[in-house]
C-alpha positions in Angstrom: 105.1 135.7 63.5 106.6 134.6 60.2 105.1 135.4 56.8 104.4 131.7 56.1 100.6 131.1 55.9 98.7 127.9 56.8 95.2 126.6 57.6 94.3 124.5 60.6 91.1 123.0 62.0 90.5 124.0 65.6 90.9 120.7 67.6 90.2 119.7 71.2 93.4 120.6 73.0 95.4 120.3 69.8 98.4 118.1 69.2 102.0 119.1 69.4 102.1 119.0 65.5 99.2 121.6 65.4 101.0 123.9 67.9 104.3 123.5 66.0 102.5 124.8 62.9 101.0 127.7 65.0 104.5 128.5 66.4 106.0 128.7 62.9 103.2 129.9 60.6 100.6 132.7 60.4 97.6 130.5 60.9 94.0 131.0 59.9 91.2 128.8 61.4 89.2 126.6 59.1 85.8 126.9 60.6 83.8 125.7 57.6 83.3 122.3 56.1 81.5 119.3 57.3 82.1 117.6 60.7 84.0 114.3 60.5 83.6 111.5 62.9 86.7 110.0 64.6 88.7 113.2 64.1 90.5 115.3 66.7 87.7 117.9 66.6 86.2 116.3 69.7 89.1 114.1 70.8 92.6 114.6 72.3 95.3 112.2 73.4 97.2 112.3 76.7 99.3 109.8 78.5 98.5 108.2 81.9 99.5 105.2 83.9 98.1 102.9 81.1 99.8 104.6 78.2 98.2 106.7 75.4 94.7 107.7 76.5 91.9 109.4 74.5 89.6 112.1 76.0 86.5 112.4 73.9 83.8 115.1 74.1 80.4 113.6 73.4 78.3 115.3 70.7 74.6 115.5 70.2 72.8 113.8 67.3 73.1 110.5 65.6 76.6 109.6 64.5 75.4 108.8 61.0 74.2 112.4 60.5 77.5 114.0 61.5 79.0 114.1 58.0 76.1 116.2 56.8 76.5 118.8 59.6 78.8 121.8 59.6 81.5 121.9 62.2 80.0 125.2 63.6 76.7 123.5 64.2 77.9 120.6 66.3 76.4 120.7 69.8 78.1 119.2 72.9 76.1 116.5 74.7 76.2 117.8 78.2 73.8 115.1 79.5 77.1 113.2 80.1 79.5 114.4 82.8 82.4 114.7 80.4 83.8 117.9 81.9 84.1 116.5 85.4 85.5 113.2 84.0 88.1 114.9 81.7 89.3 117.3 84.5 89.7 114.5 87.0 91.6 112.4 84.4 93.9 115.3 83.7 94.5 115.9 87.4 95.3 112.2 88.0 97.5 111.9 84.9 99.6 115.1 85.5 99.5 116.0 89.1 103.1 114.7 89.4 104.3 116.5 86.3 106.7 119.5 86.9 104.4 122.2 85.8 100.8 121.0 86.3 100.2 123.1 89.4 101.7 126.2 87.6 99.0 126.0 84.9 96.2 124.3 86.7 94.3 127.6 87.3 94.1 128.3 83.6 92.6 124.9 82.7 90.0 124.4 85.5 87.5 127.1 84.4 87.1 125.3 81.0 85.6 122.4 82.9 83.4 124.3 85.3 81.1 126.1 83.0 78.8 124.2 80.6 79.6 124.6 76.9 77.2 124.5 74.0 79.1 124.4 70.7 82.1 122.3 70.1 83.8 124.7 67.8 83.5 127.6 70.3 84.8 125.5 73.1 87.8 124.3 71.1 88.7 127.9 70.2 88.4 128.9 73.8 90.7 126.1 74.9 93.3 127.0 72.2 93.2 130.6 73.2 93.9 129.6 76.8 96.8 127.3 75.7 98.3 130.2 73.7 98.2 132.2 76.9 100.0 129.5 78.8 102.6 129.0 76.0 103.0 132.8 75.6 101.9 132.6 72.0 99.7 135.0 70.0 96.3 133.5 69.5 95.4 133.4 65.8 92.1 135.3 65.2 91.7 134.9 61.4 88.9 132.5 60.3 87.9 131.3 56.9 84.7 132.6 55.3 84.0 129.5 53.2 85.4 126.1 52.6 87.7 125.3 49.8 89.1 121.8 49.2 92.3 123.3 47.8 93.8 126.6 48.7 95.4 128.9 46.2 98.4 129.9 48.4 100.2 129.0 51.6 100.4 125.7 53.3 97.5 123.4 54.2 97.8 121.6 57.5 94.1 120.8 57.9 95.0 117.1 57.5 96.3 117.2 61.1 92.7 117.0 62.3 92.8 113.3 61.6 94.6 111.0 64.1 96.9 109.6 61.4 97.4 113.0 59.8 100.7 113.6 61.6 102.1 110.1 61.0 105.3 111.7 59.4 105.6 114.5 62.0 108.9 114.3 63.9 107.7 115.0 67.4 110.2 116.7 69.8 111.3 114.4 72.6 111.0 115.4 76.2 110.5 113.7 79.6 107.0 112.4 80.2 105.4 111.5 83.5 105.1 107.7 82.7 108.1 107.5 80.4 109.6 104.8 82.6 106.6 102.5 82.0 105.7 103.2 78.4 108.7 104.9 76.8 108.2 108.1 74.9 104.8 108.6 73.3 105.0 111.1 70.4 102.6 113.9 69.3 100.2 113.8 72.2 98.1 116.9 73.0 100.3 120.0 73.5 99.1 119.9 77.1 101.4 117.0 77.7 104.3 119.0 76.5 103.2 122.1 78.5 102.8 120.2 81.8 106.2 118.5 81.5 108.3 121.3 79.9 106.6 124.5 81.1 108.3 127.6 79.7 110.6 125.5 77.5 107.7 124.1 75.5 107.6 127.0 73.1 111.2 126.6 72.0 110.5 122.9 71.3 107.5 123.8 69.1 109.5 126.4 67.2 112.3 123.9 66.5 110.0 121.0 65.3 109.9 120.2 61.6 106.4 120.8 60.2 
């Protein structure tokens, strides 16, 4: 790890931009602050035969109340079969990718056991991704929320879909590239399934 410090929000199967930060900075997790709707806390983007596709984890409670709730308090709505749907979608989208079968056994357990809290599930998924990418999982967490930080870099803005608008995503072969062209900065799982062991070197070379 480098000596560079940064903050990130734990996202659902984070973007390539997020993992590029993790590959190049000593990251702490921002686990405080209010939940924000339409963020990547409960949403990730992959590509399938129709192009860029969102996978969204349903959450409990009225959407209007979400801004007043802490991220750590957000409960997953398991009355909907989202785990089965997401897993089937990933299988369909990536079963022809070069490395899906190599990593499939790591992902499947995440979609078999019912999860209660969104934050905990996201951190569990990130830890699994770090294992697959042969990265060290960051364990440091914030104790309280600060709008501005006194030192280090702040990459918390990447939790918003448009946060990485200026991020220069590394290019690589994607499963449906012949139909849709290259789609940048999807979930890091897209990079992993297509590039396998080479994914980490691309994350380390990205500009963040």
